[in-house]
Each structure stands twice: as structure tokens, then as C-alpha cells.
C-alpha positions as CSV (number, residue, x, y, z in Angstrom):
1,M,-0.9,-57.3,-90.7
2,V,-0.3,-55.5,-93.9
3,E,-3.4,-53.2,-94.4
4,A,-5.7,-53.1,-97.4
5,T,-5.2,-50.5,-99.7
6,T,-7.5,-51.2,-102.8
7,T,-8.8,-47.5,-102.2
8,Q,-5.4,-46.3,-103.2
9,F,-4.9,-48.3,-106.1
10,K,-3.8,-45.2,-108.6
11,S,-1.5,-44.1,-106.1
12,N,-0.1,-47.6,-105.7
13,V,0.4,-47.7,-109.3
14,K,2.4,-45.0,-109.8
15,K,4.8,-45.9,-107.3
16,A,5.1,-49.2,-108.7
17,L,6.1,-48.1,-112.0
18,V,8.9,-46.0,-111.0
19,D,10.4,-48.8,-108.8
20,K,13.2,-50.1,-110.6
21,Q,13.9,-53.0,-108.4
22,L,10.0,-54.0,-109.0
23,Q,10.4,-53.5,-112.8
24,K,13.4,-55.7,-113.2
25,A,11.9,-58.7,-110.9
26,L,8.7,-58.4,-113.2
27,A,10.7,-59.1,-116.2
28,G,11.7,-62.4,-115.0
29,I,8.1,-63.3,-114.9
30,K,7.3,-62.7,-118.3
31,T,9.9,-64.8,-119.5
32,G,9.8,-67.7,-117.1
33,F,6.2,-68.5,-116.1
34,V,4.9,-67.5,-119.6
35,H,7.6,-69.6,-121.7
36,N,7.3,-72.6,-119.4
37,R,3.4,-72.7,-119.3
38,K,3.6,-72.7,-123.4
39,I,6.1,-75.5,-123.6
40,A,4.1,-77.6,-120.9
41,S,0.7,-77.2,-122.8
42,E,2.1,-77.6,-126.2
43,R,4.0,-80.9,-124.9
44,L,0.3,-82.6,-123.9
45,E,-1.8,-83.4,-126.5
46,E,-4.9,-83.5,-124.7
47,F,-4.2,-80.2,-122.7
48,E,-7.3,-78.3,-124.2
49,D,-9.7,-81.3,-123.6
50,L,-8.4,-81.4,-119.9
51,R,-9.3,-77.7,-119.5
52,D,-12.7,-78.4,-120.7
53,R,-12.9,-81.3,-118.2
54,A,-11.6,-79.2,-115.4
55,R,-14.2,-76.4,-116.2
56,D,-16.8,-78.9,-115.9
57,I,-16.0,-80.5,-112.6
58,K,-15.5,-77.0,-111.1
59,T,-18.8,-75.9,-112.7
60,H,-20.8,-78.9,-111.6
61,T,-19.1,-78.6,-108.1
62,I,-20.3,-75.0,-107.7
63,Q,-23.7,-75.9,-108.7
64,H,-24.0,-78.6,-106.0
65,L,-21.5,-77.1,-103.7
66,D,-23.8,-77.8,-100.6
67,A,-24.2,-81.3,-101.2
68,Y,-20.3,-82.2,-101.7
69,L,-19.4,-80.1,-98.4
70,E,-21.7,-82.0,-96.4
71,I,-20.4,-85.4,-98.0
72,Y,-16.8,-84.2,-97.3
73,Q,-17.4,-83.3,-93.5
74,Q,-18.7,-86.7,-93.1
75,N,-16.0,-88.4,-94.5
76,V,-13.5,-86.1,-92.6
77,E,-15.3,-87.1,-89.3
78,A,-15.3,-90.8,-90.6
79,S,-11.4,-90.7,-90.5
80,G,-11.1,-89.3,-87.2
81,G,-11.0,-85.7,-88.4
82,H,-12.9,-82.7,-87.5
83,V,-14.4,-80.1,-89.8
84,H,-15.0,-76.1,-88.6
85,W,-17.3,-74.0,-90.3
86,A,-16.4,-70.2,-90.5
87,R,-18.7,-67.2,-91.9
88,D,-15.9,-64.9,-91.6
89,E,-12.3,-64.1,-91.0
90,T,-13.2,-63.4,-87.3
91,E,-14.8,-66.7,-86.9
92,A,-11.8,-68.5,-88.8
93,R,-9.2,-66.9,-86.5
94,E,-10.8,-67.9,-83.4
95,I,-11.4,-71.2,-84.3
96,I,-7.8,-71.6,-85.2
97,L,-6.8,-70.1,-81.9
98,A,-8.8,-72.2,-79.9
99,I,-7.3,-75.4,-81.3
100,C,-3.8,-74.1,-80.7
101,Q,-4.9,-73.2,-77.1
102,S,-6.3,-76.8,-76.7
103,V,-2.8,-78.1,-76.9
104,D,-1.3,-75.3,-75.2
105,A,0.6,-74.7,-78.5
106,K,3.6,-72.2,-78.3
107,T,5.0,-72.4,-82.1
108,V,3.1,-72.8,-85.1
109,T,4.9,-73.6,-88.5
110,K,2.7,-72.6,-91.6
111,G,2.7,-73.9,-95.3
112,K,1.8,-71.5,-97.8
113,S,-1.9,-70.3,-97.9
114,M,-3.9,-67.7,-99.3
115,I,-6.8,-68.1,-97.2
116,G,-3.8,-67.6,-94.0
117,E,-3.4,-64.4,-95.7
118,E,-6.9,-63.4,-96.3
119,I,-7.8,-63.9,-92.4
120,A,-4.5,-62.3,-91.4
121,I,-4.0,-65.5,-89.1
122,N,-0.2,-64.8,-88.5
123,D,-0.9,-61.4,-86.8
124,Y,-3.9,-62.8,-84.9
125,L,-1.5,-65.9,-83.3
126,E,1.3,-63.2,-82.5
127,E,-1.1,-61.1,-80.9
128,N,-2.4,-64.1,-78.7
129,G,0.9,-65.2,-77.8
130,L,2.0,-67.6,-80.4
131,E,4.9,-67.5,-82.6
132,P,3.9,-68.4,-86.3
133,I,6.8,-69.6,-88.9
134,E,6.3,-69.4,-92.7
135,T,8.1,-72.4,-94.0
136,D,7.4,-71.9,-97.4
137,L,10.8,-70.1,-98.6
138,G,9.2,-67.0,-100.2
139,E,6.9,-66.5,-97.7
140,Y,9.6,-67.0,-95.1
141,I,11.4,-64.1,-96.7
142,I,8.6,-61.8,-97.0
143,Q,7.6,-62.5,-93.3
144,L,11.1,-61.4,-92.3
145,R,10.5,-58.4,-94.4
146,G,7.1,-57.3,-93.1
147,E,5.5,-57.7,-96.4
148,A,2.5,-59.5,-98.1
149,P,2.7,-61.7,-101.0
150,S,3.3,-59.9,-104.4
151,H,2.2,-63.0,-106.5
152,I,-0.3,-66.2,-105.7
153,I,2.4,-68.7,-106.3
154,A,5.7,-67.0,-106.0
155,P,5.3,-64.7,-103.3
156,A,8.6,-63.1,-103.0
157,S,9.0,-62.5,-106.8
158,H,9.4,-59.1,-106.3
159,V,12.5,-59.0,-103.9
160,S,16.1,-59.4,-105.2
161,K,18.8,-61.6,-104.0
162,E,20.8,-58.8,-102.5
163,Q,17.5,-57.8,-100.4
164,V,16.9,-61.3,-99.2
165,A,20.7,-61.5,-98.1
166,D,19.9,-58.2,-96.1
167,A,16.7,-59.7,-94.6
168,F,18.8,-62.5,-93.5
169,R,21.8,-60.8,-91.9
170,E,19.1,-58.2,-90.2
171,T,17.4,-61.4,-88.6
172,H,19.7,-64.2,-88.1
173,K,21.8,-62.4,-85.6
174,N,23.3,-65.9,-84.0
175,L,25.3,-66.4,-87.3
176,P,28.5,-65.0,-88.1
177,A,28.3,-61.6,-89.7
178,E,31.2,-62.2,-92.2
179,R,29.4,-65.1,-93.8
180,S,28.7,-64.9,-97.3
181,L,25.3,-64.6,-98.7
182,E,26.3,-63.9,-102.6
183,E,24.9,-66.9,-104.1
184,P,21.4,-68.4,-104.1
185,D,22.3,-72.0,-102.8
186,E,24.1,-70.1,-99.8
187,L,20.8,-68.3,-98.8
188,L,18.8,-71.5,-99.5
189,A,21.0,-73.3,-96.9
190,E,20.8,-70.7,-94.4
191,A,17.1,-70.7,-94.4
192,R,17.1,-74.6,-94.1
193,A,19.1,-74.4,-91.3
194,M,17.0,-71.7,-89.4
195,L,13.8,-73.7,-90.0
196,R,15.1,-77.1,-89.5
197,D,14.8,-76.8,-85.3
198,K,11.2,-74.7,-86.2
199,F,9.7,-77.8,-88.0
200,I,10.8,-80.5,-85.4
201,N,9.6,-78.2,-82.3
202,A,6.5,-77.0,-83.8
203,D,3.2,-77.7,-81.6
204,V,0.8,-77.2,-84.5
205,G,1.1,-77.2,-88.3
206,I,-1.1,-75.1,-90.5
207,T,-1.4,-75.8,-94.4
208,G,-3.7,-74.3,-96.9
209,A,-5.5,-76.9,-99.2
210,N,-5.3,-77.0,-102.9
211,F,-8.3,-79.5,-103.2
212,L,-10.7,-81.1,-100.4
213,I,-11.8,-84.3,-101.9
214,A,-15.5,-85.1,-100.9
215,E,-15.1,-88.8,-101.6
216,T,-12.4,-89.4,-99.2
217,G,-12.3,-86.3,-96.6
218,S,-8.6,-85.8,-97.8
219,S,-7.0,-82.2,-98.2
220,V,-4.5,-81.8,-100.8
221,I,-1.4,-79.7,-101.1
222,V,0.8,-79.0,-104.0
223,T,4.3,-78.0,-103.3
224,N,7.8,-77.7,-104.6
225,E,10.0,-77.5,-101.3
226,G,8.4,-80.3,-99.1
227,N,7.8,-77.7,-96.5
228,G,4.1,-78.4,-96.5
229,D,4.6,-82.2,-95.8
230,L,6.8,-81.2,-92.9
231,T,4.4,-79.0,-91.7
232,Q,1.3,-81.2,-91.5
233,T,3.2,-84.5,-90.3
234,L,5.6,-83.6,-87.7
235,P,3.6,-81.5,-85.5
236,G,0.9,-83.0,-83.0
237,V,-1.7,-81.2,-84.6
238,H,-2.5,-80.6,-88.5
239,I,-5.0,-77.5,-89.4
240,A,-5.6,-77.5,-92.9
241,L,-7.2,-74.0,-93.8
242,A,-9.3,-73.7,-96.9
243,S,-12.6,-71.9,-98.6
244,I,-15.8,-73.1,-99.5
245,E,-15.0,-73.6,-103.2
246,K,-11.9,-75.9,-102.8
247,V,-14.0,-79.1,-102.4
248,V,-13.8,-81.2,-105.6
249,P,-16.2,-84.4,-105.7
250,T,-13.6,-87.4,-106.4
251,L,-10.1,-88.3,-106.6
252,E,-10.5,-89.0,-110.2
253,D,-11.7,-85.3,-110.7
254,T,-8.7,-84.2,-108.5
255,T,-6.1,-85.9,-110.7
256,T,-7.8,-84.0,-113.8
257,L,-7.5,-80.8,-112.1
258,L,-3.8,-81.5,-111.0
259,R,-2.7,-82.1,-114.5
260,V,-3.7,-78.4,-115.5
261,L,-2.6,-76.9,-112.5
262,A,1.1,-77.5,-112.2
263,R,1.2,-76.9,-116.2
264,S,-0.5,-73.6,-115.8
265,A,1.4,-72.3,-112.8
266,T,5.0,-73.3,-113.2
267,G,5.2,-75.2,-116.3
268,Q,5.7,-78.5,-114.7
269,E,4.0,-81.7,-115.4
270,M,3.5,-82.2,-111.7
271,S,4.6,-80.0,-108.9
272,S,7.5,-82.0,-106.9
273,Y,5.4,-82.9,-103.8
274,T,1.5,-83.5,-104.2
275,T,0.4,-84.8,-100.6
276,F,-2.9,-86.0,-99.8
277,S,-4.2,-86.0,-96.0
278,T,-6.7,-88.1,-94.7
279,G,-7.5,-88.0,-91.0
280,P,-5.1,-87.8,-88.1
281,R,-2.3,-90.6,-87.6
282,R,-3.6,-94.2,-87.5
283,A,-2.2,-97.1,-85.3
284,A,0.0,-98.6,-88.0
285,D,1.0,-95.1,-89.4
286,L,4.8,-94.4,-88.9
287,D,4.1,-90.4,-88.7
288,G,1.3,-87.9,-88.8
289,P,-0.7,-85.7,-86.6
290,A,-2.6,-86.9,-83.7
291,E,-5.2,-84.4,-84.3
292,Y,-6.3,-83.4,-88.3
293,H,-8.8,-80.3,-88.1
294,V,-10.0,-78.6,-91.4
295,V,-11.4,-74.8,-91.3
296,I,-13.5,-74.1,-94.0
297,L,-14.2,-70.4,-94.7
298,D,-17.0,-68.5,-96.4
299,N,-16.2,-64.9,-96.3
300,G,-18.5,-63.6,-98.7
301,R,-18.2,-66.7,-101.2
302,T,-22.0,-67.8,-100.7
303,D,-22.8,-64.1,-102.0
304,L,-20.7,-64.8,-104.9
305,L,-21.9,-68.0,-105.5
306,A,-25.8,-66.6,-105.7
307,G,-24.7,-63.8,-107.7
308,D,-23.5,-63.1,-111.5
309,F,-19.7,-63.6,-110.3
310,S,-20.1,-67.6,-109.4
311,E,-17.9,-68.5,-112.5
312,M,-15.3,-67.0,-110.2
313,L,-15.1,-69.8,-107.7
314,R,-13.7,-71.9,-110.4
315,C,-10.6,-70.5,-109.8
316,I,-7.8,-73.2,-108.6
317,R,-5.2,-70.6,-108.0
318,C,-2.5,-71.2,-110.6
319,G,-1.2,-67.6,-111.4
320,A,-1.6,-67.9,-115.0
321,C,-3.6,-64.8,-115.4
322,L,-1.2,-62.9,-113.5
323,N,1.8,-64.2,-115.5
324,H,0.1,-63.0,-118.9
325,C,-1.5,-60.0,-117.9
326,P,0.1,-57.0,-118.9
327,V,-1.2,-54.7,-116.5
328,Y,0.3,-57.2,-113.6
329,N,3.4,-57.3,-115.3
330,S,3.7,-53.3,-115.3
331,I,2.8,-53.1,-111.7
332,G,3.5,-56.2,-109.7
333,G,0.9,-57.5,-106.9
334,H,1.3,-55.2,-104.1
335,A,-0.4,-52.3,-106.4
336,Y,-3.7,-54.1,-105.9
337,G,-3.7,-53.5,-102.3
338,W,-5.0,-57.0,-101.0
339,V,-4.2,-60.8,-100.9
340,Y,-5.4,-61.4,-104.7
341,P,-3.5,-59.4,-107.4
342,G,-3.9,-59.7,-111.3
343,P,-7.1,-60.2,-113.2
344,M,-8.3,-62.9,-110.8
345,G,-7.8,-60.4,-108.0
346,A,-9.6,-57.8,-110.0
347,V,-12.6,-59.9,-110.0
348,L,-12.4,-61.8,-106.9
349,T,-11.5,-58.8,-104.4
350,P,-14.6,-56.6,-105.1
351,G,-17.2,-59.7,-104.5
352,L,-15.1,-60.2,-101.2
353,M,-14.3,-57.0,-99.8
354,G,-17.3,-54.9,-101.7
355,L,-17.2,-52.6,-104.7
356,D,-17.1,-49.5,-102.8
357,E,-13.5,-50.6,-101.5
358,A,-12.2,-52.0,-104.9
359,A,-13.8,-50.0,-107.5
360,D,-10.5,-49.1,-109.4
361,L,-9.6,-52.8,-109.6
362,P,-11.7,-53.9,-112.4
363,Q,-10.3,-51.1,-114.3
364,A,-7.1,-52.4,-114.0
365,S,-7.2,-54.4,-117.4
366,T,-6.6,-53.9,-121.2
367,L,-9.1,-56.6,-121.8
368,C,-6.9,-58.3,-124.5
369,G,-8.2,-61.6,-123.2
370,K,-4.6,-63.2,-122.4
371,C,-6.3,-64.2,-118.9
372,E,-9.0,-66.0,-120.3
373,E,-6.8,-67.6,-123.0
374,V,-4.5,-69.4,-120.3
375,C,-7.1,-69.9,-117.5
376,P,-7.1,-73.8,-116.8
377,V,-10.8,-73.7,-115.9
378,R,-11.6,-71.4,-118.6
379,I,-13.2,-68.7,-116.4
380,P,-14.5,-65.8,-118.6
381,L,-12.3,-63.2,-116.5
382,P,-12.9,-60.1,-119.4
383,S,-16.6,-60.5,-119.1
384,L,-16.5,-60.6,-115.3
385,L,-14.3,-57.5,-115.3
386,R,-16.8,-55.7,-117.5
387,R,-19.7,-56.8,-115.0
388,W,-18.0,-55.0,-112.3
389,R,-17.2,-51.7,-114.4
390,D,-21.1,-51.6,-115.3
391,Q,-21.7,-51.7,-111.7
392,V,-18.9,-49.1,-111.1
393,Y,-20.7,-47.1,-113.5
394,V,-24.3,-47.5,-112.3
395,R,-23.4,-47.0,-108.7
396,D,-21.5,-43.7,-109.7
397,L,-18.2,-45.3,-108.1
398,G,-15.9,-44.0,-110.6
399,D,-14.2,-40.6,-111.1
400,W,-16.0,-38.1,-112.8
401,Q,-13.7,-37.7,-115.8
402,T,-14.3,-41.3,-117.0
403,K,-18.2,-41.0,-116.6
404,W,-18.3,-37.8,-118.8
405,A,-15.8,-39.5,-121.3
406,L,-18.0,-42.5,-121.5
407,K,-21.2,-40.5,-122.3
408,W,-19.6,-38.4,-124.9
409,W,-18.3,-41.6,-126.7
410,A,-21.9,-43.1,-126.1
411,V,-23.3,-40.1,-128.0
412,F,-21.0,-40.9,-131.3
413,A,-21.1,-44.6,-130.8
414,K,-24.8,-44.8,-131.0
415,R,-24.8,-42.7,-134.1
416,P,-22.5,-44.8,-136.7
417,A,-22.6,-42.2,-139.4
418,L,-21.3,-39.2,-136.8
419,Y,-18.8,-41.8,-135.3
420,H,-17.2,-42.4,-139.0
421,F,-17.6,-38.8,-140.1
422,F,-15.4,-37.7,-137.0
423,A,-13.3,-41.0,-136.4
424,G,-12.0,-41.2,-140.0
425,P,-10.3,-37.6,-140.3
426,K,-8.8,-37.9,-136.7
427,M,-6.9,-41.4,-137.8
428,Q,-5.8,-39.5,-141.1
429,F,-4.5,-36.6,-138.8
430,L,-2.6,-39.1,-136.5
431,G,-1.3,-41.0,-139.4
432,W,0.1,-37.6,-141.1
433,W,1.4,-36.5,-137.4
434,A,3.6,-39.5,-137.2
435,R,4.8,-39.8,-140.7
436,K,8.2,-39.6,-139.9
437,K,8.8,-41.9,-136.9
438,G,5.9,-44.2,-137.4
439,H,4.5,-43.4,-133.8
440,L,4.0,-40.8,-131.2
441,K,5.3,-40.1,-128.2
442,Y,2.6,-37.8,-126.8
443,I,-1.0,-37.2,-127.6
444,P,-3.2,-35.1,-124.9
445,S,-6.1,-37.3,-124.6
446,L,-3.9,-40.4,-123.9
447,K,-0.9,-39.3,-121.8
448,G,-1.9,-42.2,-119.4
449,W,-0.8,-44.5,-122.5
450,T,1.9,-42.3,-124.0
451,R,3.5,-41.6,-120.6
452,N,5.1,-45.6,-120.5
453,R,4.9,-46.4,-124.0
454,N,5.0,-45.1,-127.8
455,F,1.5,-45.0,-129.5
456,P,1.7,-46.7,-133.0
457,A,0.7,-44.7,-135.9
458,P,-2.4,-45.6,-137.8
459,Q,-1.5,-47.0,-141.1
460,G,-3.4,-47.8,-144.3
461,K,-7.0,-47.9,-144.4
462,T,-9.4,-48.1,-141.3
463,F,-11.5,-51.4,-141.1
464,Q,-14.8,-49.7,-142.0
465,Q,-13.1,-48.5,-145.2
466,L,-11.7,-52.2,-146.1
467,W,-15.1,-53.7,-145.0
468,K,-17.0,-51.5,-147.4
469,E,-14.5,-52.2,-150.3
470,K,-15.0,-55.9,-149.6
471,R,-18.7,-55.8,-149.8
472,K,-18.8,-53.9,-153.1
């Protein structure tokens, strides 16, 4: 299990900023996912209306979560499946292990699941004598490397092609040492060959769930590799692992959410595979599991539901906020120190782990608002981050330098005349200081900024000066 290092966020950031391989990998996220989302959203005229509908669906569901979860359970059981409720990660792990042991399982294939990461199910199964095999290519790569995902939809986005080849050579000892692993297709073919027998011989398959449909008792997974389908249809037992907020009222609601999910995540109109699973194999079915189990995890979400951060439970895990975040694109996912990185993680992690463990994460934002601008369910992430910052200040969890700086700033901010008296000359001085180059490479009070980027010189009149002129 990769230990949580949320309390070491600042030192994690320092390491990330000087990691040349990581910085090179992050450049691809900025150009790929961001560009593709823009094209996909502009191509669909009703995209903004769909976002409104998606927001309303998730808001309505959260407000009536108990009722829809009850309906979901009834319909799963009506189709021959089983629903298991887990208050925390310990209960979830024990439930999954008990299901595996009931069929004397030895190997378990896994589809991509952030909840699986949250409860560290792989480590737990290994400790109890089972072999868990990640089947998503990115997850498979980081499993071989002993790492956690760095992105919620592209878990190995921080790894280079050469590093993947090294991991394969170190692990796949049965293959010729002189084989070529220079091209992506060669890496993909080798991974497929190694996983093929795992799919066929697995006793249990575990997947996540993008949505749980109350109306039908179905679980839905969205993938681009098809590994999820093999994971849930070939083994004799399928376990779908999800958190309580994944429930959606109807099939129609699900289709609305699917239309914004793929476009926001990867820029696709639809993912390559969108699979609905309803109960175990029936007599007339050609394939499918003999047993179908759904493990639904709370793990602190009920507390979020009852508090000031319930809007975070609208999240559909598309990753758009990560892709567009200037902070994430500078430090990557591992710096956040736990399962959920980026703006959504900076809000969700303190709610699940406790603010004492993650007090630095809400500070990891410029509050530029880009995350809210691209969120498919319109979560007000900057507002939620500010709420956490307020609590950090009130509970005295931040560093003393920041607290005193804010107190001094408040002295001036509460006295407009005093603020403008000092701010005007300061801006004029900075403009004069940078008059030759148009920017500054060092400002003592802003060294955290100027260490990695130039500070643009103030130009022209201030906003207040222009406002006064306009009002005359």
C-alpha cells in the first residue's frame, strides 16, 4: 500500500517541480486532454444545457440519496444479485475477502477503480494469500512499479515509454531478454499477452462503477480498453465496488451523464466501451458471472452529505478539473499524497481523511476558476476550497507566517483609503523597477512565485484609478 503523505504536501511539491521526467509528462496533459475537451464540447450545441441537466440530476439524487440507494438494493436483489454495505475501508475489505474465500478464489482480476485504491484492496488481498491483477494498462504498469495512480483517468500518465519497458523487462522474466520494447505497440502487445491467461483463469473479477442505476439495479463501467468487460464476464464471481454517491435514479439520467462524462474526460463523444451489468448470468445468457455482488462504501461521505461540502458528491470522476488546473499541471498527482489529486482531491480528501491530515491541500489552488468552468456537473470548486481555507484559519492549522500575513492584509483591506494609499506607490515602484524587461525575476515577498516564473510588471493605471475616471 502506498502510504498517505498528505501532511508532506509541501515537500512533495518541491520534489515534483524538479522531476524532469514528470514535468515532461505533464506537458502532454495540457495539450491532449484540454484540447480534445474543447473540440468535443464545441461540437455539441447542447453541451452547456446538458451540464445543467447533469448538475440537477446529481443534486436531486444527493438530496434523496437514502431513497435511491434503497430502490437500487431492491432491484439488484430482484435480479439475483447481492448488495453489501460498508461503513469504512475495513468493512469493505473484509466483505470482499469473504466473497473471494467463499469460492476458494486464488486469483482476482481488477478493472480500474478509485474506490479500490481508496480502500487499498490489492494489498489486503495479497496479505490474505490472493493474487490481484490490475487489467487496465495504466493500472497494470503502476502495479508493476509499486506506485499509486497519478491521475484519476490516466493513472500512468507520469510514466515514460522507457520506464514502462524497464518495468516489463524486470517483471516478465519468461520472455526473451533481447526482445524489442521501443514502440508503444510492442509494449501493448506484451501486456495483452501477459494478461490473457490472467483473464481466463481468474476466479473473481472486481470492477469499479461509474454509475449505479436505481431503476434497474445495474452497474455501469466506462472504459477504452475492454478489460472491464473481460473482468466482469469471464470469472465466476463479479464484485462491483462503488461509493454511495454513484447511484443515479434512471436509465435516462444515466445517458445524460454519459454524454458529458466522456467529452469532459478524454474529448470522446462516448468511450469505446460502456457496459451495463444487471445481476448474475441467466439461463439464456451466453456468458457472465454466476454470482453478482455490489459493495457500496460510505467512508465519510455521509458526513460530507450533512455538511457544507455536499456539492462535492456530484463529482463523476471525469478528471477535467485536473487537466485544466495550473497547480496539478505543475506538480502532478502524487504530490497530493493520496488517492484523489487536483482540485477535486483538494476538496474531497480533507472531507474523507480529516482536515488535520490534509490542511495544505486547499491551498493548492490559484482560485482561477478554470476547474469550475469545465466541471461537467458544475461543482463550485473554488468556493469549496475557500470554505476549507476558512476552516484551516479558524482551527489554526496553517503556518504562522501565512496567518500573520493575512492579519496584516486584513488591516489594510478593511481600510480602503489606507489600502489605496500604500498600493498605488507600490505598483508604481514595481512598474519603474521592471521598466526595461517588462517583468521581474525576483521579489522578496513573492519568491514562491518568482522561483518558477516571471512576475509581469504593472502597466498603465490601476483598476481603481480607471474606475474613478469613469465615474467622473
